C-alpha positions in Angstrom: 100.8 116.0 134.2 103.2 113.5 135.9 105.5 111.7 133.5 107.8 108.7 134.2 110.5 108.0 131.5 112.0 104.6 131.1 115.7 104.9 130.5 117.2 102.2 128.3 120.8 101.1 128.9 122.9 98.4 127.4 126.2 97.0 128.7 126.4 99.8 131.2 125.9 102.6 128.7 122.8 104.8 128.5 121.3 104.8 125.0 121.3 108.2 123.3 117.6 107.7 122.6 117.0 108.0 126.4 117.9 111.7 126.1 115.3 112.2 123.4 112.6 110.6 125.6 113.6 112.8 128.5 113.4 115.9 126.3 109.8 114.9 125.3 109.0 114.0 129.0 110.2 117.5 130.1 107.9 119.1 127.6 104.9 117.0 128.7 105.5 117.4 132.4 106.0 121.1 132.4 107.8 121.1 135.7 110.8 119.1 137.1 108.6 118.1 140.1 106.3 116.2 137.6 109.1 114.3 135.9 111.0 111.2 137.0 112.9 108.4 135.3 113.5 104.7 135.9 116.7 103.0 135.1 117.1 99.2 135.5 120.2 96.9 135.3 123.4 95.9 137.0 125.2 99.1 137.9 122.1 101.3 137.3 122.7 103.4 140.4 126.1 104.4 139.2 124.7 105.5 135.8 122.0 107.8 137.4 124.3 110.8 137.8 124.8 110.9 134.0 121.2 112.0 133.7 121.7 115.2 135.7 120.5 118.2 133.8 118.1 116.2 131.5 115.0 117.3 133.4 114.3 114.4 135.8 115.7 115.1 139.3 114.4 111.8 140.6 115.8 108.6 139.1 114.3 105.3 140.3 117.0 102.7 140.0 116.7 98.9 140.2 120.3 97.8 140.6 121.2 94.1 141.0 123.7 91.6 139.6 120.7 89.5 138.6 119.7 92.3 136.2 122.9 92.1 134.1 120.9 90.6 131.3 117.5 92.0 130.1 114.6 89.9 131.3 111.1 91.0 130.5 109.6 89.9 133.8 112.3 91.5 136.0 112.3 94.7 134.0 108.5 94.9 134.1 108.5 94.5 137.9 111.1 97.3 138.2 109.1 99.7 136.2 106.0 98.6 138.1 107.7 99.5 141.4 108.6 103.0 140.0 105.1 103.6 138.8 103.6 102.7 142.2 106.2 105.0 143.9 105.7 108.0 141.5 102.0 107.5 140.4 102.5 109.1 136.9 99.8 109.9 134.4 102.1 108.9 131.5 104.9 106.4 131.2 107.2 107.2 128.3 109.8 105.2 126.5 111.4 104.6 123.1 110.0 102.4 120.3 113.1 100.2 120.3 113.1 96.4 120.4 113.2 96.6 124.2 110.4 99.2 124.3 108.2 97.1 122.0 108.7 94.1 124.3 108.2 95.9 127.6 105.5 98.5 127.2 102.7 96.2 125.9 103.2 93.9 128.9 103.1 96.9 131.3 100.0 98.3 129.6 98.2 95.0 130.0 99.3 94.7 133.6 97.8 98.1 134.4 94.8 97.8 132.1 96.0 101.0 130.5 96.0 102.9 127.2 99.1 102.4 125.0 100.3 104.5 122.0 103.3 103.3 120.1 105.9 104.6 117.7 104.8 108.2 117.9 106.4 110.8 115.7 104.6 113.7 117.4 103.2 113.9 120.9 101.3 116.5 123.0 99.7 116.6 126.4 95.9 116.4 126.4 94.4 116.6 129.9 95.8 113.7 131.9 96.5 111.8 128.6 98.2 112.5 125.3 97.6 112.9 121.6 100.0 112.2 118.8 100.6 110.8 115.3 102.2 107.6 114.0 102.9 106.1 110.6 100.8 103.1 109.7 100.5 100.6 106.8 104.2 100.8 105.9 104.1 104.6 106.0 101.2 104.9 103.6 99.2 106.9 106.0 99.6 108.9 109.2 97.2 108.1 112.1 96.0 110.6 114.7 95.9 108.7 118.1 94.9 109.7 121.6 94.5 108.2 125.0 91.2 109.0 126.8 89.6 108.0 130.0 92.6 105.9 131.2 94.2 106.4 134.6 97.6 105.9 133.1 98.9 106.0 129.5 102.0 104.1 128.2 103.6 105.6 125.1 106.7 105.0 123.0 108.3 107.6 120.6 110.3 106.8 117.5 114.1 107.2 117.8 115.9 110.1 116.1 112.7 112.0 115.5 112.7 114.3 118.5 115.6 116.5 119.5 117.6 115.8 122.6 118.1 119.0 124.6 119.4 119.4 128.1 117.0 121.1 130.5 119.6 122.8 132.6 122.1 121.9 135.3 119.9 120.0 137.8 120.8 117.1 139.9 119.8 113.4 139.5 119.0 111.7 142.8 119.0 107.9 142.7 116.0 106.3 144.5 116.2 102.5 144.8 113.3 100.3 143.8 113.1 96.6 143.6 112.9 94.7 140.3 111.5 91.5 141.8 112.5 88.3 140.0 109.8 86.7 137.8 108.2 83.4 138.2 111.0 81.7 136.4 108.9 80.8 133.3 111.0 83.3 131.3 114.7 83.1 131.8 117.4 85.0 129.9 120.2 82.5 129.3 122.4 84.7 127.0 122.1 87.7 124.6 123.6 87.0 121.2 124.8 90.1 119.4 125.3 90.6 115.7 128.7 89.9 114.2 129.4 93.5 113.5 131.1 95.6 116.2 129.8 98.8 114.6 127.2 100.8 116.3 123.5 100.2 115.5 122.1 102.4 112.8 120.1 104.4 115.4 123.3 105.2 117.4 125.7 105.6 114.5 127.4 108.9 113.8 128.4 107.9 110.2 126.2 105.8 107.9 126.7 104.6 104.3 123.7 103.1 102.7 122.9 101.3 99.4 119.8 101.0 97.3 118.4 98.8 94.7 121.2 99.9 92.3 123.6 97.7 94.4 122.3 94.8 92.3 122.9 92.0 94.8 124.0 91.4 98.3 127.7 90.6 97.4 128.1 94.2 96.0 127.5 95.6 99.5 131.1 94.7 100.2 132.2 97.9 98.5 130.1 99.8 101.1 131.5 97.7 103.9 135.1 98.4 102.8 134.4 102.2 102.8 132.6 101.9 106.2 135.6 100.2 107.7 137.8 103.1 106.7 135.6 105.8 108.1 134.1 103.9 111.0 130.6 103.9 109.5 127.7 101.6 109.8 126.2 100.1 106.7 122.5 100.7 105.9 120.1 100.0 103.1 116.9 101.3 101.5 113.7 99.4 101.6 114.1 98.6 97.9 117.4 96.9 98.7 115.9 95.0 101.6 112.8 93.9 99.7 115.1 92.7 96.8 117.0 90.5 99.3 120.2 92.4 99.1 120.3 93.4 102.7 118.7 92.3 106.0 115.8 94.2 107.6 117.9 95.4 110.5 119.8 97.5 107.9 116.8 99.3 106.6 116.7 103.1 106.9 113.4 104.8 106.3 109.9 105.4 107.6 109.2 101.6 107.8 112.8 100.8 109.0 115.0 102.8 111.3 115.0 106.6 111.6 118.6 107.8 111.8 120.3 111.1 112.6 124.0 110.8 112.0 126.6 113.5 111.4 127.3 112.1 107.9 124.9 110.0 105.7 126.2 108.7 102.4 123.4 107.4 100.1 124.7 105.2 97.3 122.3 104.3 94.4 119.3 105.5 96.4 116.8 107.6 94.4 115.2 109.1 97.5 111.6 107.9 98.0 109.5 109.9 100.5 109.7 106.9 102.9 113.5 106.7 102.8 114.0 110.5 103.2 111.6 110.6 106.1 114.1 108.3 108.0 117.3 110.2 107.3 116.6 113.7 106.2 117.7 115.2 109.6 121.3 113.9 109.1 123.8 116.7 109.6 125.5 116.2 106.2 124.1 114.1 103.4 126.2 112.9 100.4 124.3 111.4 97.5 125.7 109.2 94.7 123.4 108.4 91.8 123.5 108.2 88.0 120.2 110.1 87.7 120.8 113.8 88.1 117.1 114.3 88.7 116.9 111.8 91.6 114.9 113.3 94.5 117.7 112.5 96.9 119.7 115.4 95.4 117.0 117.8 96.6 118.1 117.3 100.3 121.7 116.4 99.7 124.5 118.6 101.1 126.7 117.3 98.3 125.8 115.3 95.2 127.8 113.2 92.9 126.2 112.2 89.6 128.0 109.0 88.7 128.1 105.2 88.9 128.4 104.1 92.6 130.7 101.2 91.6 133.2 103.7 90.3 132.6 106.5 92.8 132.6 104.6 96.1 136.0 102.9 95.6 137.4 106.3 94.8 135.9 107.7 98.0 137.4 104.8 99.9 140.9 105.4 98.5 140.6 109.1 99.2 139.5 108.5 102.8 142.4 106.1 103.3 144.8 108.7 102.2 143.3 111.4 104.4 143.2 109.2 107.5 146.7 107.9 107.3 
């Protein structure tokens, strides 16, 4: 099976999720000769050597100053050119905002099968099979591509491990990302106010649940996060209650995270929430209910009121990090 992996980069930095996609692609392809990657953006050719050892020896690069800002038409044309050069059976990416924008357009262009947000994936002939959560995580669907010349697929971030394949090379092969028809233009990209990493990229996360009580109370988590360089997250209950925005949601219906440290404050630990953070390296849970399910997966548990515990943690972190 020939596999082409779309490598996502932002501001000249390859996203860590790209390594997860390459690991999956390596497994599906079975041989380095059957695996390639495509990298698009201003300075893409200079980034290609960073992918050495991740399984894909051929890196198709569309590099132009005109590609400094993401544009759906130009990016689609760049991946299109790589597909025509490599003729893959499967084009693989990540179920990120960019992946959710780009892959349906490409699938329509090639009249192809598309499987999205996969949490498991296997080769099946020239296509693939996998599973994905549906209906807000209430069920898991078995999905498969069949009879298509090419299949497009995206995998959920922080679900699959990222493992280097060896010490191979990464040869940049230029392709052209032709400009679109001008009907879609990227004028600017406005980022959120926070300079902290996105939840999917963060190494330290502190999250609040329904027990936060209101949005203003999240400031105690923000104060702690500022001290330890963490990103603030929230449970679905907190988001549904209007205490936090949806982009802060951790869980099966939000973002799947895999930080070195995850601090859960006032989160009881529903199955959906734990599915999105249980692979965290160290989990610290703060909850007044000693029988809360979150304690079942926590590395360390504190039975107490988060409004008393978190300020104490913040003060202690400040003292330790002086």
